[in-house]
C-alpha positions as protocol buffer text, in pm:
chain_id: "A"
residue {
  index: 1
  type: MET
  ca { x: 445 y: -845 z: 312 }
}
residue {
  index: 2
  type: ILE
  ca { x: 492 y: -1089 z: 23 }
}
residue {
  index: 3
  type: GLY
  ca { x: 866 y: -1073 z: 88 }
}
residue {
  index: 4
  type: GLY
  ca { x: 819 y: -1164 z: 454 }
}
residue {
  index: 5
  type: GLY
  ca { x: 848 y: -811 z: 592 }
}
residue {
  index: 6
  type: ILE
  ca { x: 608 y: -538 z: 694 }
}
residue {
  index: 7
  type: ASN
  ca { x: 594 y: -160 z: 670 }
}
residue {
  index: 8
  type: ILE
  ca { x: 381 y: 34 z: 915 }
}
residue {
  index: 9
  type: SER
  ca { x: 537 y: 371 z: 835 }
}
residue {
  index: 10
  type: VAL
  ca { x: 341 y: 429 z: 514 }
}
residue {
  index: 11
  type: GLY
  ca { x: 77 y: 645 z: 684 }
}
residue {
  index: 12
  type: GLY
  ca { x: 339 y: 868 z: 843 }
}
residue {
  index: 13
  type: VAL
  ca { x: 529 y: 904 z: 515 }
}
residue {
  index: 14
  type: ILE
  ca { x: 205 y: 999 z: 339 }
}
residue {
  index: 15
  type: SER
  ca { x: 131 y: 1262 z: 605 }
}
residue {
  index: 16
  type: LEU
  ca { x: 483 y: 1409 z: 578 }
}
residue {
  index: 17
  type: THR
  ca { x: 462 y: 1411 z: 198 }
}
residue {
  index: 18
  type: VAL
  ca { x: 125 y: 1586 z: 195 }
}
residue {
  index: 19
  type: MET
  ca { x: 238 y: 1855 z: 439 }
}
residue {
  index: 20
  type: SER
  ca { x: 567 y: 1910 z: 257 }
}
residue {
  index: 21
  type: CYS
  ca { x: 399 y: 1938 z: -83 }
}
residue {
  index: 22
  type: ALA
  ca { x: 133 y: 2176 z: 54 }
}
residue {
  index: 23
  type: LEU
  ca { x: 396 y: 2408 z: 199 }
}
residue {
  index: 24
  type: PHE
  ca { x: 605 y: 2387 z: -117 }
}
residue {
  index: 25
  type: LEU
  ca { x: 314 y: 2464 z: -350 }
}
residue {
  index: 26
  type: ASN
  ca { x: 218 y: 2766 z: -138 }
}
residue {
  index: 27
  type: GLY
  ca { x: 563 y: 2917 z: -184 }
}
residue {
  index: 28
  type: SER
  ca { x: 666 y: 3166 z: -448 }
}
residue {
  index: 29
  type: GLY
  ca { x: 879 y: 3140 z: -761 }
}
residue {
  index: 30
  type: ILE
  ca { x: 896 y: 2808 z: -944 }
}
residue {
  index: 31
  type: GLN
  ca { x: 604 y: 2674 z: -740 }
}
residue {
  index: 32
  type: ASN
  ca { x: 357 y: 2898 z: -923 }
}
residue {
  index: 33
  type: GLY
  ca { x: 389 y: 2733 z: -1265 }
}
residue {
  index: 34
  type: PRO
  ca { x: 352 y: 2384 z: -1413 }
}
residue {
  index: 35
  type: ALA
  ca { x: 713 y: 2323 z: -1314 }
}
residue {
  index: 36
  type: GLY
  ca { x: 606 y: 2360 z: -952 }
}
residue {
  index: 37
  type: ILE
  ca { x: 368 y: 2064 z: -985 }
}
residue {
  index: 38
  type: ALA
  ca { x: 646 y: 1850 z: -1130 }
}
residue {
  index: 39
  type: ALA
  ca { x: 881 y: 1967 z: -856 }
}
residue {
  index: 40
  type: SER
  ca { x: 627 y: 1879 z: -587 }
}
residue {
  index: 41
  type: LEU
  ca { x: 596 y: 1530 z: -737 }
}
residue {
  index: 42
  type: LEU
  ca { x: 974 y: 1493 z: -722 }
}
residue {
  index: 43
  type: LEU
  ca { x: 966 y: 1616 z: -363 }
}
residue {
  index: 44
  type: ALA
  ca { x: 707 y: 1353 z: -273 }
}
residue {
  index: 45
  type: LEU
  ca { x: 907 y: 1076 z: -441 }
}
residue {
  index: 46
  type: GLY
  ca { x: 1226 y: 1201 z: -274 }
}
residue {
  index: 47
  type: ILE
  ca { x: 1071 y: 1183 z: 74 }
}
residue {
  index: 48
  type: GLY
  ca { x: 942 y: 833 z: 9 }
}
residue {
  index: 49
  type: LEU
  ca { x: 1275 y: 725 z: -135 }
}
residue {
  index: 50
  type: ALA
  ca { x: 1466 y: 858 z: 168 }
}
residue {
  index: 51
  type: PHE
  ca { x: 1249 y: 657 z: 408 }
}
residue {
  index: 52
  type: GLY
  ca { x: 1269 y: 350 z: 185 }
}
residue {
  index: 53
  type: LEU
  ca { x: 1650 y: 365 z: 169 }
}
residue {
  index: 54
  type: LEU
  ca { x: 1685 y: 413 z: 544 }
}
residue {
  index: 55
  type: GLU
  ca { x: 1438 y: 143 z: 645 }
}
residue {
  index: 56
  type: GLY
  ca { x: 1562 y: -97 z: 380 }
}
residue {
  index: 57
  type: PHE
  ca { x: 1922 y: -59 z: 500 }
}
residue {
  index: 58
  type: LEU
  ca { x: 1830 y: -116 z: 864 }
}
residue {
  index: 59
  type: VAL
  ca { x: 1613 y: -418 z: 789 }
}
residue {
  index: 60
  type: SER
  ca { x: 1825 y: -586 z: 522 }
}
residue {
  index: 61
  type: PHE
  ca { x: 2186 y: -517 z: 612 }
}
residue {
  index: 62
  type: LEU
  ca { x: 2168 y: -458 z: 988 }
}
residue {
  index: 63
  type: GLU
  ca { x: 1897 y: -728 z: 1022 }
}
residue {
  index: 64
  type: ILE
  ca { x: 1678 y: -530 z: 1261 }
}
residue {
  index: 65
  type: GLN
  ca { x: 1318 y: -646 z: 1293 }
}
residue {
  index: 66
  type: PRO
  ca { x: 1100 y: -477 z: 1025 }
}
residue {
  index: 67
  type: PHE
  ca { x: 826 y: -397 z: 1274 }
}
residue {
  index: 68
  type: ILE
  ca { x: 1064 y: -202 z: 1500 }
}
residue {
  index: 69
  type: VAL
  ca { x: 1230 y: -19 z: 1211 }
}
residue {
  index: 70
  type: THR
  ca { x: 908 y: 87 z: 1041 }
}
residue {
  index: 71
  type: LEU
  ca { x: 748 y: 177 z: 1375 }
}
residue {
  index: 72
  type: ALA
  ca { x: 1038 y: 416 z: 1434 }
}
residue {
  index: 73
  type: GLY
  ca { x: 992 y: 544 z: 1079 }
}
residue {
  index: 74
  type: MET
  ca { x: 626 y: 613 z: 1148 }
}
residue {
  index: 75
  type: PHE
  ca { x: 707 y: 813 z: 1462 }
}
residue {
  index: 76
  type: LEU
  ca { x: 980 y: 1001 z: 1277 }
}
residue {
  index: 77
  type: ALA
  ca { x: 753 y: 1094 z: 987 }
}
residue {
  index: 78
  type: ARG
  ca { x: 470 y: 1204 z: 1217 }
}
residue {
  index: 79
  type: GLY
  ca { x: 710 y: 1412 z: 1423 }
}
residue {
  index: 80
  type: LEU
  ca { x: 856 y: 1582 z: 1116 }
}
residue {
  index: 81
  type: THR
  ca { x: 503 y: 1657 z: 993 }
}
residue {
  index: 82
  type: THR
  ca { x: 419 y: 1831 z: 1321 }
}
residue {
  index: 83
  type: MET
  ca { x: 747 y: 2023 z: 1308 }
}
residue {
  index: 84
  type: LEU
  ca { x: 660 y: 2158 z: 964 }
}
residue {
  index: 85
  type: SER
  ca { x: 322 y: 2287 z: 1074 }
}
residue {
  index: 86
  type: VAL
  ca { x: 87 y: 2215 z: 1362 }
}
residue {
  index: 87
  type: ASN
  ca { x: -204 y: 2387 z: 1188 }
}
residue {
  index: 88
  type: PRO
  ca { x: -372 y: 2266 z: 868 }
}
residue {
  index: 89
  type: VAL
  ca { x: -225 y: 2406 z: 547 }
}
residue {
  index: 90
  type: LYS
  ca { x: -453 y: 2453 z: 246 }
}
residue {
  index: 91
  type: VAL
  ca { x: -300 y: 2459 z: -100 }
}
residue {
  index: 92
  type: ALA
  ca { x: -346 y: 2798 z: -267 }
}
residue {
  index: 93
  type: ASN
  ca { x: -161 y: 2723 z: -592 }
}
residue {
  index: 94
  type: GLN
  ca { x: -418 y: 2787 z: -865 }
}
residue {
  index: 95
  type: GLU
  ca { x: -245 y: 2572 z: -1128 }
}
residue {
  index: 96
  type: PHE
  ca { x: -244 y: 2277 z: -889 }
}
residue {
  index: 97
  type: LEU
  ca { x: -605 y: 2337 z: -786 }
}
residue {
  index: 98
  type: SER
  ca { x: -714 y: 2340 z: -1151 }
}
residue {
  index: 99
  type: LEU
  ca { x: -532 y: 2009 z: -1197 }
}
residue {
  index: 100
  type: VAL
  ca { x: -711 y: 1870 z: -893 }
}
residue {
  index: 101
  type: GLN
  ca { x: -1049 y: 1969 z: -1038 }
}
residue {
  index: 102
  type: THR
  ca { x: -972 y: 1803 z: -1371 }
}
residue {
  index: 103
  type: LYS
  ca { x: -1175 y: 1489 z: -1427 }
}
residue {
  index: 104
  type: ILE
  ca { x: -1134 y: 1222 z: -1696 }
}
residue {
  index: 105
  type: LYS
  ca { x: -1472 y: 1139 z: -1848 }
}
residue {
  index: 106
  type: ILE
  ca { x: -1550 y: 774 z: -1930 }
}
residue {
  index: 107
  type: SER
  ca { x: -1836 y: 780 z: -2181 }
}
residue {
  index: 108
  type: TRP
  ca { x: -1907 y: 405 z: -2176 }
}
residue {
  index: 109
  type: LEU
  ca { x: -1931 y: 388 z: -1796 }
}
residue {
  index: 110
  type: GLY
  ca { x: -2182 y: 570 z: -1580 }
}
residue {
  index: 111
  type: TYR
  ca { x: -2538 y: 560 z: -1453 }
}
residue {
  index: 112
  type: THR
  ca { x: -2880 y: 649 z: -1590 }
}
residue {
  index: 113
  type: ALA
  ca { x: -3055 y: 951 z: -1445 }
}
residue {
  index: 114
  type: LYS
  ca { x: -3428 y: 977 z: -1378 }
}
residue {
  index: 115
  type: ASN
  ca { x: -3484 y: 1151 z: -1711 }
}
residue {
  index: 116
  type: GLY
  ca { x: -3325 y: 858 z: -1894 }
}
residue {
  index: 117
  type: ASN
  ca { x: -2999 y: 1029 z: -1985 }
}
residue {
  index: 118
  type: LEU
  ca { x: -2670 y: 849 z: -1930 }
}
residue {
  index: 119
  type: ILE
  ca { x: -2440 y: 1039 z: -1697 }
}
residue {
  index: 120
  type: PRO
  ca { x: -2082 y: 931 z: -1770 }
}
residue {
  index: 121
  type: ALA
  ca { x: -1845 y: 843 z: -1490 }
}
residue {
  index: 122
  type: LYS
  ca { x: -1558 y: 1075 z: -1409 }
}
residue {
  index: 123
  type: LEU
  ca { x: -1223 y: 975 z: -1266 }
}
residue {
  index: 124
  type: GLU
  ca { x: -977 y: 1194 z: -1084 }
}
residue {
  index: 125
  type: ILE
  ca { x: -622 y: 1200 z: -1216 }
}
residue {
  index: 126
  type: GLY
  ca { x: -507 y: 1057 z: -885 }
}
residue {
  index: 127
  type: ALA
  ca { x: -735 y: 755 z: -931 }
}
residue {
  index: 128
  type: VAL
  ca { x: -587 y: 695 z: -1276 }
}
residue {
  index: 129
  type: ILE
  ca { x: -236 y: 709 z: -1128 }
}
residue {
  index: 130
  type: ALA
  ca { x: -334 y: 459 z: -859 }
}
residue {
  index: 131
  type: LEU
  ca { x: -478 y: 217 z: -1117 }
}
residue {
  index: 132
  type: CYS
  ca { x: -163 y: 244 z: -1326 }
}
residue {
  index: 133
  type: VAL
  ca { x: 46 y: 161 z: -1018 }
}
residue {
  index: 134
  type: VAL
  ca { x: -167 y: -148 z: -954 }
}
residue {
  index: 135
  type: VAL
  ca { x: -109 y: -268 z: -1310 }
}
residue {
  index: 136
  type: LEU
  ca { x: 265 y: -198 z: -1298 }
}
residue {
  index: 137
  type: MET
  ca { x: 309 y: -377 z: -965 }
}
residue {
  index: 138
  type: TYR
  ca { x: 113 y: -676 z: -1096 }
}
residue {
  index: 139
  type: LEU
  ca { x: 336 y: -697 z: -1403 }
}
residue {
  index: 140
  type: MET
  ca { x: 649 y: -660 z: -1191 }
}
residue {
  index: 141
  type: LEU
  ca { x: 554 y: -938 z: -950 }
}
residue {
  index: 142
  type: ARG
  ca { x: 431 y: -1161 z: -1227 }
}
residue {
  index: 143
  type: PHE
  ca { x: 693 y: -1132 z: -1500 }
}
residue {
  index: 144
  type: LEU
  ca { x: 1011 y: -971 z: -1366 }
}
residue {
  index: 145
  type: ARG
  ca { x: 1289 y: -1159 z: -1190 }
}
residue {
  index: 146
  type: PHE
  ca { x: 1277 y: -913 z: -901 }
}
residue {
  index: 147
  type: GLY
  ca { x: 911 y: -997 z: -841 }
}
residue {
  index: 148
  type: ARG
  ca { x: 981 y: -1371 z: -842 }
}
residue {
  index: 149
  type: ASN
  ca { x: 1271 y: -1314 z: -604 }
}
residue {
  index: 150
  type: ILE
  ca { x: 1037 y: -1139 z: -361 }
}
residue {
  index: 151
  type: TYR
  ca { x: 808 y: -1444 z: -357 }
}
residue {
  index: 152
  type: ALA
  ca { x: 1106 y: -1676 z: -307 }
}
residue {
  index: 153
  type: VAL
  ca { x: 1250 y: -1470 z: -21 }
}
residue {
  index: 154
  type: GLY
  ca { x: 913 y: -1447 z: 149 }
}
residue {
  index: 155
  type: GLY
  ca { x: 852 y: -1819 z: 112 }
}
residue {
  index: 156
  type: ASN
  ca { x: 1185 y: -1941 z: 249 }
}
residue {
  index: 157
  type: GLN
  ca { x: 1501 y: -1734 z: 279 }
}
residue {
  index: 158
  type: GLN
  ca { x: 1730 y: -2036 z: 308 }
}
residue {
  index: 159
  type: SER
  ca { x: 1589 y: -2189 z: -9 }
}
residue {
  index: 160
  type: ALA
  ca { x: 1622 y: -1853 z: -183 }
}
residue {
  index: 161
  type: LEU
  ca { x: 1990 y: -1839 z: -86 }
}
residue {
  index: 162
  type: MET
  ca { x: 2044 y: -2190 z: -221 }
}
residue {
  index: 163
  type: LEU
  ca { x: 1886 y: -2076 z: -550 }
}
residue {
  index: 164
  type: GLY
  ca { x: 2145 y: -1799 z: -577 }
}
residue {
  index: 165
  type: ILE
  ca { x: 1912 y: -1511 z: -488 }
}
residue {
  index: 166
  type: ASN
  ca { x: 2066 y: -1213 z: -313 }
}
residue {
  index: 167
  type: VAL
  ca { x: 1826 y: -1203 z: -18 }
}
residue {
  index: 168
  type: LYS
  ca { x: 1958 y: -883 z: 139 }
}
residue {
  index: 169
  type: ARG
  ca { x: 1943 y: -690 z: -187 }
}
residue {
  index: 170
  type: THR
  ca { x: 1593 y: -819 z: -262 }
}
residue {
  index: 171
  type: ARG
  ca { x: 1462 y: -716 z: 80 }
}
residue {
  index: 172
  type: PHE
  ca { x: 1639 y: -381 z: 51 }
}
residue {
  index: 173
  type: MET
  ca { x: 1485 y: -307 z: -288 }
}
residue {
  index: 174
  type: SER
  ca { x: 1140 y: -410 z: -168 }
}
residue {
  index: 175
  type: TYR
  ca { x: 1154 y: -140 z: 101 }
}
residue {
  index: 176
  type: VAL
  ca { x: 1285 y: 112 z: -152 }
}
residue {
  index: 177
  type: VAL
  ca { x: 986 y: 38 z: -377 }
}
residue {
  index: 178
  type: SER
  ca { x: 753 y: 61 z: -77 }
}
residue {
  index: 179
  type: GLY
  ca { x: 896 y: 399 z: 17 }
}
residue {
  index: 180
  type: LEU
  ca { x: 862 y: 534 z: -337 }
}
residue {
  index: 181
  type: LEU
  ca { x: 501 y: 419 z: -353 }
}
residue {
  index: 182
  type: SER
  ca { x: 433 y: 580 z: -14 }
}
residue {
  index: 183
  type: GLY
  ca { x: 563 y: 911 z: -147 }
}
residue {
  index: 184
  type: LEU
  ca { x: 354 y: 874 z: -462 }
}
residue {
  index: 185
  type: ALA
  ca { x: 51 y: 791 z: -246 }
}
residue {
  index: 186
  type: GLY
  ca { x: 105 y: 1117 z: -60 }
}
residue {
  index: 187
  type: PHE
  ca { x: 103 y: 1311 z: -388 }
}
residue {
  index: 188
  type: VAL
  ca { x: -215 y: 1130 z: -496 }
}
residue {
  index: 189
  type: PHE
  ca { x: -369 y: 1212 z: -159 }
}
residue {
  index: 190
  type: ILE
  ca { x: -303 y: 1584 z: -191 }
}
residue {
  index: 191
  type: MET
  ca { x: -450 y: 1573 z: -542 }
}
residue {
  index: 192
  type: HIS
  ca { x: -769 y: 1439 z: -386 }
}
residue {
  index: 193
  type: LYS
  ca { x: -771 y: 1666 z: -81 }
}
residue {
  index: 194
  type: PRO
  ca { x: -543 y: 1969 z: -141 }
}
residue {
  index: 195
  type: ALA
  ca { x: -456 y: 2037 z: 222 }
}
residue {
  index: 196
  type: GLY
  ca { x: -190 y: 1925 z: 465 }
}
residue {
  index: 197
  type: ASN
  ca { x: -265 y: 1815 z: 818 }
}
residue {
  index: 198
  type: ALA
  ca { x: -76 y: 1636 z: 1093 }
}
residue {
  index: 199
  type: SER
  ca { x: -356 y: 1377 z: 1114 }
}
residue {
  index: 200
  type: VAL
  ca { x: -355 y: 1290 z: 742 }
}
residue {
  index: 201
  type: ALA
  ca { x: -359 y: 916 z: 666 }
}
residue {
  index: 202
  type: MET
  ca { x: -389 y: 827 z: 1033 }
}
residue {
  index: 203
  type: ARG
  ca { x: -409 y: 447 z: 1074 }
}
residue {
  index: 204
  type: SER
  ca { x: -390 y: 400 z: 697 }
}
residue {
  index: 205
  type: GLU
  ca { x: -108 y: 150 z: 747 }
}
residue {
  index: 206
  type: MET
  ca { x: -350 y: -73 z: 939 }
}
residue {
  index: 207
  type: ASP
  ca { x: -602 y: -44 z: 657 }
}
residue {
  index: 208
  type: ALA
  ca { x: -329 y: -136 z: 408 }
}
residue {
  index: 209
  type: ILE
  ca { x: -235 y: -447 z: 605 }
}
residue {
  index: 210
  type: ALA
  ca { x: -601 y: -545 z: 643 }
}
residue {
  index: 211
  type: ALA
  ca { x: -665 y: -499 z: 269 }
}
residue {
  index: 212
  type: SER
  ca { x: -361 y: -711 z: 187 }
}
residue {
  index: 213
  type: ILE
  ca { x: -472 y: -995 z: 415 }
}
residue {
  index: 214
  type: ILE
  ca { x: -827 y: -981 z: 280 }
}
residue {
  index: 215
  type: GLY
  ca { x: -678 y: -996 z: -69 }
}
residue {
  index: 216
  type: GLY
  ca { x: -498 y: -1321 z: 11 }
}
residue {
  index: 217
  type: THR
  ca { x: -154 y: -1207 z: 130 }
}
residue {
  index: 218
  type: ARG
  ca { x: -3 y: -1412 z: 411 }
}
residue {
  index: 219
  type: LEU
  ca { x: 164 y: -1234 z: 701 }
}
residue {
  index: 220
  type: THR
  ca { x: 446 y: -1490 z: 690 }
}
residue {
  index: 221
  type: GLY
  ca { x: 520 y: -1398 z: 326 }
}
residue {
  index: 222
  type: GLY
  ca { x: 553 y: -1590 z: 3 }
}
residue {
  index: 223
  type: VAL
  ca { x: 184 y: -1572 z: -93 }
}
residue {
  index: 224
  type: GLY
  ca { x: -20 y: -1282 z: -225 }
}
residue {
  index: 225
  type: ASN
  ca { x: -88 y: -1064 z: -529 }
}
residue {
  index: 226
  type: VAL
  ca { x: -163 y: -701 z: -603 }
}
residue {
  index: 227
  type: ILE
  ca { x: -498 y: -769 z: -772 }
}
residue {
  index: 228
  type: GLY
  ca { x: -624 y: -943 z: -458 }
}
residue {
  index: 229
  type: THR
  ca { x: -510 y: -645 z: -250 }
}
residue {
  index: 230
  type: PHE
  ca { x: -698 y: -413 z: -487 }
}
residue {
  index: 231
  type: PHE
  ca { x: -1020 y: -607 z: -424 }
}
residue {
  index: 232
  type: GLY
  ca { x: -941 y: -602 z: -52 }
}
residue {
  index: 233
  type: VAL
  ca { x: -931 y: -222 z: -67 }
}
residue {
  index: 234
  type: MET
  ca { x: -1262 y: -220 z: -256 }
}
residue {
  index: 235
  type: ILE
  ca { x: -1424 y: -448 z: 3 }
}
residue {
  index: 236
  type: LEU
  ca { x: -1321 y: -220 z: 289 }
}
residue {
  index: 237
  type: ALA
  ca { x: -1439 y: 86 z: 95 }
}
residue {
  index: 238
  type: ILE
  ca { x: -1778 y: -72 z: 23 }
}
residue {
  index: 239
  type: ILE
  ca { x: -1822 y: -167 z: 390 }
}
residue {
  index: 240
  type: GLN
  ca { x: -1735 y: 189 z: 493 }
}
residue {
  index: 241
  type: LYS
  ca { x: -1988 y: 330 z: 245 }
}
residue {
  index: 242
  type: ILE
  ca { x: -2262 y: 96 z: 362 }
}
residue {
  index: 243
  type: ILE
  ca { x: -2208 y: 190 z: 727 }
}
residue {
  index: 244
  type: THR
  ca { x: -2193 y: 561 z: 640 }
}
residue {
  index: 245
  type: LEU
  ca { x: -2532 y: 543 z: 465 }
}
residue {
  index: 246
  type: SER
  ca { x: -2690 y: 327 z: 736 }
}
residue {
  index: 247
  type: PRO
  ca { x: -2830 y: 442 z: 1072 }
}
residue {
  index: 248
  type: LEU
  ca { x: -2517 y: 293 z: 1235 }
}
residue {
  index: 249
  type: ASN
  ca { x: -2307 y: 586 z: 1120 }
}
residue {
  index: 250
  type: GLU
  ca { x: -2049 y: 573 z: 1397 }
}
residue {
  index: 251
  type: SER
  ca { x: -1673 y: 528 z: 1377 }
}
residue {
  index: 252
  type: TRP
  ca { x: -1663 y: 224 z: 1605 }
}
residue {
  index: 253
  type: TRP
  ca { x: -1904 y: 32 z: 1380 }
}
residue {
  index: 254
  type: GLN
  ca { x: -1657 y: 75 z: 1095 }
}
residue {
  index: 255
  type: GLU
  ca { x: -1373 y: -53 z: 1313 }
}
residue {
  index: 256
  type: MET
  ca { x: -1581 y: -349 z: 1433 }
}
residue {
  index: 257
  type: ALA
  ca { x: -1678 y: -440 z: 1077 }
}
residue {
  index: 258
  type: ASN
  ca { x: -1316 y: -420 z: 957 }
}
residue {
  index: 259
  type: GLY
  ca { x: -1203 y: -634 z: 1248 }
}
residue {
  index: 260
  type: ALA
  ca { x: -1470 y: -894 z: 1182 }
}
residue {
  index: 261
  type: ILE
  ca { x: -1389 y: -913 z: 810 }
}
residue {
  index: 262
  type: LEU
  ca { x: -1017 y: -934 z: 883 }
}
residue {
  index: 263
  type: GLY
  ca { x: -1065 y: -1212 z: 1137 }
}
residue {
  index: 264
  type: LEU
  ca { x: -1288 y: -1402 z: 894 }
}
residue {
  index: 265
  type: PHE
  ca { x: -1032 y: -1392 z: 616 }
}
residue {
  index: 266
  type: ILE
  ca { x: -749 y: -1492 z: 850 }
}
residue {
  index: 267
  type: MET
  ca { x: -951 y: -1798 z: 955 }
}
residue {
  index: 268
  type: LEU
  ca { x: -1024 y: -1877 z: 590 }
}
residue {
  index: 269
  type: GLN
  ca { x: -653 y: -1859 z: 510 }
}
residue {
  index: 270
  type: SER
  ca { x: -579 y: -2096 z: 797 }
}
residue {
  index: 271
  type: VAL
  ca { x: -844 y: -2342 z: 682 }
}
residue {
  index: 272
  type: VAL
  ca { x: -727 y: -2335 z: 321 }
}
residue {
  index: 273
  type: LEU
  ca { x: -361 y: -2382 z: 414 }
}
residue {
  index: 274
  type: SER
  ca { x: -451 y: -2662 z: 652 }
}
residue {
  index: 275
  type: SER
  ca { x: -657 y: -2840 z: 386 }
}
residue {
  index: 276
  type: ARG
  ca { x: -373 y: -2804 z: 136 }
}
residue {
  index: 277
  type: GLY
  ca { x: -132 y: -2955 z: 385 }
}
residue {
  index: 278
  type: LYS
  ca { x: -360 y: -3251 z: 442 }
}
residue {
  index: 279
  type: GLY
  ca { x: -414 y: -3292 z: 71 }
}
residue {
  index: 280
  type: LYS
  ca { x: -48 y: -3344 z: -12 }
}
residue {
  index: 281
  type: MET
  ca { x: 41 y: -3673 z: -174 }
}
residue {
  index: 282
  type: ARG
  ca { x: 148 y: -3930 z: 81 }
}
residue {
  index: 283
  type: LEU
  ca { x: 341 y: -4248 z: 10 }
}
residue {
  index: 284
  type: PRO
  ca { x: 186 y: -4580 z: 103 }
}
residue {
  index: 285
  type: ASP
  ca { x: 335 y: -4751 z: 405 }
}
residue {
  index: 286
  type: TRP
  ca { x: 487 y: -5027 z: 195 }
}
residue {
  index: 287
  type: LEU
  ca { x: 686 y: -4768 z: -6 }
}
residue {
  index: 288
  type: LYS
  ca { x: 825 y: -4585 z: 298 }
}
residue {
  index: 289
  type: PHE
  ca { x: 1186 y: -4663 z: 389 }
}
residue {
  index: 290
  type: THR
  ca { x: 1198 y: -4796 z: 744 }
}
residue {
  index: 291
  type: GLY
  ca { x: 1567 y: -4873 z: 765 }
}
residue {
  index: 292
  type: LYS
  ca { x: 1505 y: -5243 z: 801 }
}
residue {
  index: 293
  type: THR
  ca { x: 1621 y: -5500 z: 550 }
}
residue {
  index: 294
  type: LYS
  ca { x: 1483 y: -5843 z: 487 }
}
């Protein structure tokens, strides 16, 4: 989105990755050892990479609209997931299940129980992976040339071309990175819920877009950051938790709340951009060139 594109196939890629990894881990042979976990991770990254390469090529070099390309990618991934298995598939690999149950204890973070004892917080390995990805993406966008090129392409492609930036390659690589992260997200998902299902990550692409907009990313590109998106995800998660614990525990209340928050932040973006436009320095009338000479 920062680069001026969009990817609505991430939910389908996650679903395909989860189902593929579940079926792979339930097989025999190499899947039964630690090497099977590494192989399933490579499988997840390979699926994401394949979709990223295909969608990036169609968008960047054939110049097809990103929405159409990624919509087709979403349908393709969902269809392949259903072809693999219509029924839910639970992971039976004991080594993988033991890894799923492993928690990283944080002694300095937690909550105090009624008896006064401090109960430390515990993080899943998947959560640690997700946090590491957030940090790496922040560093890439902030300090690497590729990250700066993405901002330039999203801001104005013609200006980026004049600056000597390879726009097609930058857009292509952005979709490759998005595909890889979608595959990794699928592996993190199955580490949280070790089961494959055709309905996994349904509508998660809409949640991702909403979190990005709430975090300050513009749909037109050129503006946004990963840290803001992270807080956008946290805001949506907090709203979901509040509604779940309230008497209004219905799915449509969650959708209405997300829509209201999304609309509010879009209006705030419009107001801020409008105020910035009005606040630009303007030359006095007597300094403006009128084309007339005395």
